[in-house]
C-alpha positions in Angstrom: 0.0 0.1 0.1 2.7 2.5 0.9 4.7 1.5 -2.1 1.6 2.2 -4.4 1.1 5.7 -2.4 4.9 6.7 -3.2 4.8 5.6 -6.7 1.5 7.7 -7.2 3.3 10.7 -5.6 6.4 10.2 -8.0 4.0 10.0 -11.1 2.1 13.2 -10.0 5.4 14.9 -9.2 6.9 14.1 -12.8 3.4 15.0 -14.5 3.4 18.4 -12.5 7.2 19.1 -13.3 6.3 18.8 -17.1 3.0 20.7 -16.9 4.9 23.7 -14.8 7.6 23.9 -17.4 4.9 24.0 -20.3 2.6 26.6 -18.7 5.1 28.4 -16.6 3.1 27.9 -13.4 4.4 28.1 -9.8 6.6 25.0 -9.1 5.3 24.6 -5.5 3.0 21.4 -5.3 3.2 19.1 -2.2 2.3 20.3 1.1 1.7 19.2 4.7 -0.4 21.0 7.3 -1.4 20.9 10.6 -3.8 22.5 13.1 -6.7 22.9 15.5 -10.3 21.6 14.4 -13.3 22.0 16.4 -16.2 19.7 15.5 -19.8 20.6 16.2 -22.3 17.9 15.7 -25.9 18.8 15.2 -28.6 16.5 16.2 -32.5 16.9 16.0 -33.4 15.1 19.3 -31.5 13.9 22.5 -32.3 11.0 23.9 -31.3 10.3 27.6 -31.0 6.5 27.2 -28.0 6.9 24.7 -26.6 9.9 26.0 -23.2 8.1 26.5 -23.4 7.1 22.8 -23.6 10.5 21.4 -20.6 12.0 20.0 -20.1 15.4 21.7 -18.8 18.6 20.2 -15.0 18.7 20.8 -11.7 20.1 19.7 -8.9 18.1 18.1 -5.8 18.4 16.2 -5.4 17.4 12.5 -2.5 16.5 10.3 -2.8 16.4 6.3 -0.9 16.3 3.2 -2.0 17.8 -0.3 -0.9 18.5 -3.8 -1.6 21.0 -6.1 -2.2 20.3 -9.7 -2.1 23.9 -11.7 -4.5 24.3 -14.3 -2.9 28.0 -14.7 -1.3 30.5 -12.7 -4.3 31.4 -10.4 -6.5 28.0 -10.5 -5.5 24.5 -9.2 -7.1 21.3 -8.1 -6.1 20.0 -4.7 -6.5 16.4 -3.9 -6.1 16.3 0.0 -5.9 13.6 2.9 -6.3 14.4 6.5 -6.1 12.9 9.9 -8.2 14.2 12.8 -8.1 13.2 16.4 -10.2 14.2 19.1 -11.0 12.8 22.5 -13.9 10.3 21.6 -13.5 9.8 17.9 -10.9 9.7 14.8 -11.9 11.1 11.6 -10.1 10.5 8.0 -10.9 12.9 5.4 -10.3 12.8 1.8 -11.1 16.1 -0.4 -11.1 17.0 -3.9 -10.8 20.9 -3.7 -10.5 24.0 -6.2 -8.2 26.6 -5.3 -8.1 30.2 -6.6 -5.4 32.6 -5.9 -6.1 36.2 -5.9 -3.6 37.8 -8.1 -0.9 40.2 -6.8 -2.0 39.1 -3.1 -0.9 36.4 -0.9 -4.6 35.4 -0.4 -6.5 32.6 -1.9 -9.8 30.7 -1.5 -10.6 27.0 -1.7 -13.6 24.7 -1.6 -15.1 21.3 -2.8 -16.3 18.1 -1.6 -14.8 15.8 0.9 -15.6 12.5 2.5 -15.4 12.1 6.3 -14.7 8.6 7.7 -15.2 7.9 11.4 -13.5 5.3 13.4 -13.9 4.9 17.2 -15.2 2.6 19.9 -18.8 4.0 20.4 -19.9 3.7 16.8 -22.6 1.1 16.5 -25.3 3.7 16.1 -23.6 5.7 13.2 -22.7 5.4 9.8 -19.0 5.7 9.2 -18.9 7.3 5.9 -20.4 10.8 5.5 -20.4 13.3 2.6 -19.3 16.9 3.2 -18.6 20.4 1.5 -15.7 22.6 2.7 -14.6 26.2 2.1 -12.1 28.4 3.1 -9.5 31.2 2.8 -5.6 31.2 3.1 -2.7 33.5 3.1 0.7 32.8 2.1 3.0 34.1 4.8 6.1 33.1 2.8 6.9 31.0 -0.3 6.8 27.7 1.9 4.6 28.9 4.9 0.9 29.5 4.6 -2.2 29.8 7.3 -5.6 28.6 6.2 -9.0 28.8 7.9 -12.0 26.3 6.8 -15.5 25.6 7.5 -17.1 22.0 6.6 -20.6 21.1 6.6 -21.9 17.6 6.4 -24.9 16.5 4.3 -25.0 12.8 5.2 -27.3 11.8 8.1 -25.1 9.7 10.4 -27.8 8.0 12.5 -28.4 4.3 11.5 -32.1 3.4 11.2 -32.2 1.5 14.6 -33.7 1.8 17.8 -33.7 4.2 19.8 -33.8 6.7 17.0 -36.8 7.5 15.0 -36.8 8.2 10.9 -37.2 12.0 11.7 -34.0 12.3 13.6 -30.7 13.5 11.8 -27.1 13.9 13.3 -24.6 15.7 11.1 -21.0 17.2 11.6 -20.0 21.0 11.2 -16.2 21.7 11.8 -14.0 24.8 11.8 -10.4 24.4 11.4 -7.4 26.7 11.5 -4.0 25.1 10.4 -0.3 26.1 9.4 1.0 24.4 6.3 4.4 24.0 4.6 5.2 23.8 0.9 7.9 21.8 -0.6 
């Protein structure tokens, strides 16, 4: 698995290098990031008999890696993978984002769909995979370092159709994050 991942990164690097030379786009591509994330679950009904089973809103830390595929000098497609850990759960996120750089400034915006995969010990009432949309803004502190803030909103109802929940109940995540990244 790791070998396939490294081969895919090498192929992306070769492709991006050839594309950068052809279109004279920035050569910065691969980046890592880490930061703080606050998860705010929203649910329609609270059941005292399963209060220990609900995932409560908590803060956590995240680390991630992404890669810019430059379409031109201002637009890029950014596949990304992140690992998020808080007190009760672990989240894995895979995103496909579009990034737009505002010309002659260090600011950029980004947004797109992502998949949020949960793992943890108290997951018997929840669906493990959810679909989210995320959006945010960023600022290039230097050529290598950047600061980014994001908001993600989930559209998947996480509750399984089992007792003690009714069909009218729903449970979704909203998250806010601030992170510092480094581009290679």
